[in-house]
C-alpha positions in Angstrom: 61.6 86.7 136.2 64.4 88.5 134.4 65.8 87.4 131.1 69.5 87.4 130.2 70.4 88.6 126.7 73.5 87.5 124.9 75.2 88.6 121.8 74.3 86.6 118.8 77.5 86.9 116.8 79.1 83.7 115.6 82.7 82.8 116.4 85.0 80.3 114.8 84.3 76.7 115.9 87.0 74.7 117.6 87.5 71.1 116.5 88.3 68.4 119.1 92.0 68.7 118.5 91.8 72.4 119.3 89.8 71.6 122.5 92.4 69.0 123.6 95.2 71.4 123.0 93.4 74.2 124.9 92.8 72.0 127.9 96.3 70.7 127.8 97.8 74.2 127.6 95.4 76.3 129.7 94.3 73.6 132.2 90.8 72.8 133.5 89.7 76.5 133.7 90.7 78.0 130.4 88.5 81.1 130.8 90.1 82.1 134.0 93.6 81.3 132.7 93.0 83.4 129.5 91.5 86.2 131.5 94.6 86.3 133.8 96.9 86.5 130.8 94.9 89.4 129.3 95.0 91.1 132.7 98.8 90.8 132.6 98.6 92.8 129.4 99.4 90.0 127.0 97.8 90.1 123.5 96.7 87.1 121.4 100.1 86.6 119.8 101.9 86.7 123.1 99.4 84.3 124.7 99.6 81.9 121.7 103.4 81.9 121.9 103.4 81.4 125.7 101.0 78.4 125.6 102.1 77.1 122.1 98.6 77.2 120.7 97.6 79.0 117.5 96.7 82.7 117.5 93.4 81.8 115.8 92.5 79.5 118.7 93.3 82.2 121.3 91.2 84.7 119.3 88.3 82.2 119.0 88.4 81.5 122.8 88.5 85.2 123.7 85.6 85.9 121.4 83.7 82.9 122.7 84.2 83.9 126.3 83.4 87.6 125.6 80.1 86.5 124.0 79.1 84.5 127.0 78.8 87.7 129.2 75.6 89.7 128.7 76.2 93.1 127.4 74.0 96.0 128.5 73.8 97.4 125.0 72.4 94.1 123.7 69.5 94.1 126.2 66.1 95.6 125.4 
């Protein structure tokens, strides 16, 4: 059985107000929505302005989603 390895870095926690704002702004699939915006070439500031959420929230989400994907360099 193979094991997945994940980064162990910590990221800023989101409080419930942030979560509600994210879901209201980005919809039920925030990872995919954020990924699309990044693919369009938008940076954190542009994404935060577009969705009217804080830049810190965008940065925390991007870091969170990036940390959920196993990285080769982190695997034994």
